[in-house]
C-alpha positions as CSV (number, residue, x, y, z in Angstrom):
1,M,39.4,19.3,18.8
2,K,41.9,22.1,19.6
3,I,45.3,21.8,17.8
4,H,48.5,23.0,19.5
5,Y,51.7,23.5,17.5
6,N,53.7,25.5,20.1
7,I,54.5,23.5,23.2
8,E,55.7,26.6,24.9
9,E,52.2,28.1,24.8
10,L,50.0,25.2,25.9
11,P,46.9,25.9,27.9
12,T,46.3,24.5,31.4
13,F,44.5,21.2,30.7
14,K,41.8,20.0,33.0
15,N,42.6,16.6,34.5
16,A,44.6,15.8,31.4
17,V,44.5,12.2,30.2
18,I,47.3,11.8,27.7
19,T,48.7,9.3,25.3
20,I,51.6,9.5,23.0
21,G,52.3,8.2,19.5
22,T,52.6,8.8,15.8
23,F,49.2,7.3,15.0
24,D,50.1,6.9,11.3
25,G,47.0,5.7,9.5
26,V,44.6,6.4,12.4
27,H,43.5,2.9,11.8
28,Q,41.2,0.5,13.7
29,G,43.9,-0.5,16.2
30,H,44.6,3.2,17.0
31,R,40.9,3.8,17.4
32,Q,40.8,1.2,20.3
33,V,43.4,3.2,22.1
34,I,41.7,6.5,21.4
35,E,38.4,5.1,22.7
36,Q,40.1,4.1,25.9
37,L,41.6,7.6,26.2
38,K,38.2,9.2,25.8
39,Q,36.5,6.9,28.3
40,E,39.2,7.5,30.9
41,A,38.9,11.3,30.4
42,K,35.2,11.1,30.8
43,R,35.6,9.0,34.0
44,V,37.9,11.6,35.7
45,D,35.9,14.6,34.3
46,G,39.0,15.5,32.3
47,E,40.3,16.3,28.8
48,S,41.7,13.8,26.3
49,V,45.1,14.8,24.9
50,I,47.0,13.1,22.1
51,I,50.7,14.0,21.8
52,T,52.1,13.3,18.4
53,F,55.3,14.3,16.6
54,H,56.3,16.0,13.4
55,P,58.5,15.1,11.5
56,H,58.2,11.4,12.0
57,P,60.8,10.4,14.8
58,R,62.4,7.8,12.5
59,K,63.3,10.6,10.1
60,V,65.3,12.2,12.8
61,V,66.9,9.3,14.7
62,S,67.4,6.8,11.9
63,S,70.6,6.8,9.8
64,S,68.5,5.7,6.8
65,I,65.4,7.8,5.9
66,L,64.9,6.3,2.5
67,G,62.4,3.7,3.7
68,I,59.9,6.0,5.4
69,R,56.6,5.9,3.7
70,L,53.6,7.2,5.7
71,I,50.0,6.2,5.4
72,N,49.0,9.8,6.3
73,T,50.6,13.2,6.0
74,I,50.5,15.3,9.2
75,E,47.5,17.3,7.7
76,E,45.6,14.0,7.0
77,R,46.4,12.7,10.5
78,I,45.0,15.9,12.0
79,E,41.9,15.6,9.8
80,L,41.2,12.0,10.8
81,L,41.8,12.6,14.5
82,K,39.5,15.6,14.5
83,Q,36.7,13.2,13.5
84,L,37.1,11.1,16.6
85,G,36.1,13.5,19.3
86,I,39.5,14.2,20.9
87,D,39.7,17.4,23.1
88,H,43.3,18.3,22.3
89,L,46.0,17.3,19.8
90,V,49.5,18.5,20.5
91,I,52.0,18.4,17.6
92,T,55.4,18.3,19.0
93,P,58.4,19.3,16.8
94,F,60.7,16.3,16.9
95,T,64.3,17.4,16.8
96,E,67.7,15.8,17.6
97,A,67.7,17.8,20.9
98,F,64.3,16.5,21.8
99,A,65.2,13.0,21.0
100,N,68.4,13.2,23.1
101,Q,66.8,14.3,26.3
102,P,67.5,11.9,29.2
103,P,64.2,10.1,29.9
104,E,63.9,11.6,33.4
105,E,64.2,15.0,31.8
106,Y,61.6,14.2,29.2
107,L,59.2,13.1,31.9
108,R,59.8,16.0,34.2
109,D,60.2,18.9,31.8
110,F,57.9,17.7,29.0
111,L,55.2,15.4,30.2
112,I,54.8,16.8,33.7
113,K,55.6,20.4,33.3
114,K,53.7,20.9,30.0
115,F,50.6,18.6,30.6
116,H,50.3,18.0,34.4
117,P,48.6,14.6,33.5
118,I,46.3,12.9,35.9
119,T,46.5,9.8,33.8
120,I,49.1,8.6,31.3
121,I,48.0,5.8,28.9
122,I,51.0,4.1,27.3
123,G,52.1,0.8,25.9
124,Y,54.4,-1.6,27.8
125,D,56.9,-1.3,24.9
126,H,56.8,2.5,24.6
127,R,60.4,3.9,24.5
128,F,61.5,7.5,25.0
129,G,64.5,9.7,25.7
130,R,68.1,9.4,24.8
131,D,68.9,6.0,23.3
132,R,65.3,5.1,23.9
133,V,66.0,3.8,27.4
134,G,62.9,5.4,29.0
135,N,60.1,2.9,29.3
136,F,56.9,1.8,31.1
137,A,59.0,0.8,34.2
138,L,60.5,4.3,34.5
139,L,57.0,5.9,34.3
140,E,55.9,3.5,37.0
141,K,58.9,4.4,39.2
142,Y,58.0,8.1,39.2
143,R,54.2,7.7,39.3
144,Q,53.8,8.6,43.0
145,Q,56.3,11.4,42.9
146,Y,54.5,13.2,40.1
147,H,51.0,12.1,41.1
148,Y,49.7,10.5,38.0
149,N,47.9,7.3,37.2
150,L,49.5,4.9,34.7
151,K,47.4,2.7,32.5
152,E,48.9,0.2,30.1
153,I,47.6,-0.4,26.6
154,P,47.2,-4.2,26.4
155,K,49.9,-6.1,24.5
156,H,47.4,-7.7,22.1
157,I,46.2,-4.2,21.1
158,L,49.7,-2.9,20.6
159,D,50.6,-6.0,18.6
160,N,47.5,-5.5,16.5
161,I,48.5,-1.9,15.8
162,A,52.0,-2.8,14.7
163,I,50.8,-5.7,12.6
164,S,48.0,-3.6,11.1
165,S,50.3,-0.7,10.2
166,T,52.7,-3.0,8.4
167,K,49.9,-4.9,6.7
168,I,48.3,-1.6,5.5
169,R,51.5,-0.3,4.0
170,E,52.2,-3.6,2.2
171,A,48.5,-3.8,1.0
172,I,48.8,-0.2,-0.4
173,L,51.8,-1.1,-2.4
174,K,50.1,-4.3,-3.7
175,G,46.8,-2.6,-4.4
176,D,45.1,-4.9,-2.0
177,T,42.1,-2.7,-1.4
178,T,40.1,-5.2,0.6
179,T,42.8,-5.4,3.3
180,I,43.5,-1.7,3.2
181,N,39.9,-0.6,3.7
182,H,39.2,-3.3,6.3
183,L,42.2,-2.4,8.5
184,L,41.9,1.4,8.1
185,G,38.1,1.5,8.6
186,Y,37.9,4.1,5.8
187,H,39.0,4.4,2.1
188,F,42.7,5.1,1.8
189,F,43.2,8.5,0.1
190,F,45.9,10.7,-1.3
191,E,46.0,14.0,-3.1
192,G,48.0,16.0,-5.6
193,E,48.1,19.0,-7.7
194,V,46.6,18.6,-11.2
195,V,49.3,19.2,-13.7
196,H,49.6,19.2,-17.4
197,G,50.3,15.8,-19.0
198,D,50.7,14.8,-22.7
199,K,46.9,14.8,-23.1
200,I,46.8,11.3,-24.7
201,G,43.7,10.4,-22.6
202,R,41.8,13.3,-24.2
203,T,42.4,11.9,-27.7
204,L,41.1,8.6,-26.5
205,G,37.9,10.0,-25.2
206,Y,39.0,9.7,-21.6
207,P,40.6,13.0,-20.4
208,T,42.6,12.6,-17.2
209,A,43.8,14.7,-14.3
210,N,47.5,14.0,-13.9
211,L,48.5,14.3,-10.2
212,K,51.7,15.6,-8.8
213,V,52.0,14.4,-5.2
214,K,53.8,17.0,-3.2
215,D,54.7,15.0,0.0
216,D,57.4,12.5,-1.0
217,E,56.9,10.6,2.3
218,K,53.3,9.7,1.5
219,I,52.8,6.1,0.4
220,I,51.2,5.8,-3.0
221,P,49.3,2.7,-4.3
222,G,51.0,0.1,-6.5
223,N,50.6,0.2,-10.3
224,G,47.3,-0.7,-11.7
225,I,43.8,0.4,-12.5
226,Y,41.4,1.4,-9.7
227,A,37.8,2.4,-9.2
228,V,38.0,5.7,-7.2
229,Y,36.1,8.6,-5.8
230,A,37.6,12.0,-6.3
231,S,37.1,15.4,-4.6
232,L,38.4,18.8,-5.4
233,K,39.9,20.9,-2.6
234,N,38.2,24.3,-2.2
235,K,39.9,27.5,-1.4
236,D,38.6,27.4,2.2
237,G,40.2,24.0,2.7
238,S,37.0,22.0,2.4
239,Y,36.4,19.4,-0.3
240,S,33.8,19.2,-3.0
241,N,31.2,16.4,-3.3
242,M,32.5,13.0,-4.2
243,M,32.8,12.3,-7.9
244,K,33.0,8.8,-9.4
245,G,36.0,7.9,-11.5
246,M,38.8,5.5,-12.3
247,M,42.6,5.9,-11.9
248,S,45.6,4.5,-13.6
249,I,49.0,4.4,-11.8
250,G,52.0,3.2,-13.7
251,F,54.2,3.7,-16.7
252,R,51.5,3.5,-19.5
253,P,53.3,0.8,-21.5
254,T,51.0,1.0,-24.5
255,V,52.2,4.6,-25.2
256,D,55.8,3.9,-24.1
257,G,55.6,6.0,-21.0
258,K,59.0,6.7,-19.4
259,R,57.9,7.8,-15.9
260,R,55.4,6.7,-13.4
261,V,52.2,8.7,-13.3
262,A,48.9,8.8,-11.5
263,E,46.1,10.0,-13.7
264,V,42.4,10.1,-12.9
265,N,39.4,10.0,-15.3
266,I,36.5,11.7,-13.5
267,F,33.2,10.5,-15.0
268,D,30.8,13.1,-16.5
269,F,33.2,15.9,-15.7
270,N,34.8,18.4,-18.2
271,S,36.0,21.4,-16.2
272,E,39.6,22.7,-16.4
273,I,41.2,22.1,-13.0
274,Y,44.9,22.6,-13.7
275,G,46.6,23.9,-10.5
276,D,43.8,22.6,-8.3
277,T,44.3,19.9,-5.6
278,L,42.4,16.7,-6.2
279,R,41.9,14.1,-3.5
280,V,41.5,10.5,-4.6
281,Y,39.8,7.8,-2.4
282,I,40.7,4.3,-3.4
283,K,37.6,2.1,-3.6
284,K,38.7,-1.0,-5.5
285,Y,41.7,-2.4,-7.4
286,L,40.4,-3.5,-10.9
287,R,43.4,-5.0,-12.8
288,P,47.1,-4.7,-13.4
289,E,48.7,-2.3,-15.9
290,E,48.8,-3.9,-19.3
291,K,50.4,-3.2,-22.7
292,F,48.1,-3.4,-25.7
293,N,49.1,-3.7,-29.3
294,T,46.9,-0.9,-30.5
295,L,45.2,2.2,-29.1
296,D,41.8,0.7,-30.2
297,E,42.5,-2.3,-27.9
298,L,43.4,0.1,-25.1
299,V,40.2,2.1,-25.5
300,R,38.1,-1.1,-25.5
301,K,39.8,-2.1,-22.2
302,I,39.2,1.4,-20.7
303,D,35.5,1.1,-21.7
304,S,35.4,-2.1,-19.7
305,D,37.2,-0.5,-16.8
306,K,34.6,2.3,-16.6
307,I,31.8,-0.3,-16.6
308,N,33.5,-2.2,-13.8
309,S,34.2,0.9,-11.9
310,L,30.6,2.0,-12.0
311,K,29.5,-1.4,-10.7
312,V,31.5,-0.9,-7.4
313,L,31.1,2.8,-6.9
C-alpha cells in the first residue's frame, strides 16, 4: 500500500476506484466496504484508493471537541489498512477551508481533478462540502458529465458500521472485551511511553511499566484488571514478539492513588524499558478495581490475577 500525504503531488492512478471515510477502528463493517472496493478495482483492472482525513473532521467542524475519542490514532489506522491489501491510502489534511468548499467544487477540484475516478463507492448518507449539503444525489447528477460509475454501499452495511463503531467505543469504556474483539476482528490495542511511577509494584513482587499515552484523542479502556499481550516498539518502528502480562487501569485505591494510571506487569520480564514505547493488546477483562484492607490481601489477589491471565493468554 502506498501512502500519500500531499494531495498536490498525487500520482496518476490507473482506473481509480475510490471510497471516502474516516475508517476509525477499521472494524468488521469497514472491511466489508474495503472488500467491495478491492473487488471492483480488480473487475476494472484498476487501483483501489481510500481517501481519509486527518485530523478527524468532527474536530474541525464541531463546536465541541471534548467528546472525540478515537478507536485508532492515524498511525494505527494506516497500519491496519496496510494489512488489507489496499493499493493507495490518501491522507487528506482536513481544514476549515477544505470543509467549506461548495460541494460542486469539492467534486470537481478534489475528487475529479486529483483522482480521475472510474468508480466512486459511497454510502447513500455520505455528506460533503459546505454545510454538508453534498450527497449521493449530487454525485449521481454529475456522473455522466465527469464519466464515473457510482456504486452505493448498502444501507444495512452502513448502519452496521455506525452501530458497530458506537458499540466498540462503549465496550472499550466498559471493558467489554468480548464485544470489542468480536466487532473489531482483532484485539484492541493502545500504546504509551514507559515512565517512572512510584515503584510500589516492585515492592510487591510485581514490577509494572507505567504508560503515558501521548494521543489524548485515543480512547482508553475502562478501569479494571485485564489479561494482555505486550510488545515493545523497536527503533525501526517494528514491534517485538508478544509477551504475556496483565494490566491495571484505575486509581489504585488500596494505596490511595490520586490519579488514573495504566500499568502493565509483563510476566517473566525484568529489563529496564523507561522511555521505550510499549503497545498493549487487550485480551480479556478480569475484574473491577478493588480496595483491599492490607497489601498482603492485594498481593494474594494479584497472584490470582496472574493465574487467571495465564489461563486465557
